[in-house]
N, C-alpha and C positions, 0 to 999 in steps of 0.2 A: 503493499500500500505506500503510495507517496505521500510525502510530509503534507501536501495540500489537502490531500483526503482526510487525513488525521485531523488537521485544522478545522475542515469542515463539520466532522463528526462532533468535535468540541464546541464548536459556535452552535451546531443543533442543540446540543444537550443545554447549553447556557439559555438558549432562546427558549426551549420549552420550559425550564425551571422557571424563568421571568414571566413567561406567558401564564403558567399556572398560579404565581402570586397575583398578576394583574387580574386574572378572572376571578381570584379570591377577595378583590377590593383593594389591592395595593397599588394606588395611582402611581408612585414612583417607579415601581416595577415594569410600567408601560414604557417609559423611556429607555430603560435596559433593554427590553424585548425588541424596540424598534432598533437600537444600536446593534444588538447581535443579528438582526435581520439584514442590515446593512453589511455586516460583517460577512454574512453568507453570501450575499450577493457578490461582493469582491472575490471572495474565494471561490466562488462558481465560475466567475468569469476567467480568474487565473488557472483552473483547473481545466476548461473548456480550451484555453490557449496551450496549455500542457499537451493535451490529448490531440490537439490538431497539429502541433509540432512534431510529434511522436508519429502520427499518421503519415505525415509529409516526409519524414525522414526515411521511413522504411516501408 
């Protein structure tokens, strides 16, 4: 598993934890959940580029 994939899994776990807190009524957890989603987006874009580069190389 690539380093980026591991980071995606970590960011997803962070999002799920914060989303659960937000759903339970913790408003500040919503900000942290949104940040985790933005991190996921950036990591997903990075992984897409890695996959494309590997595909094109071989």
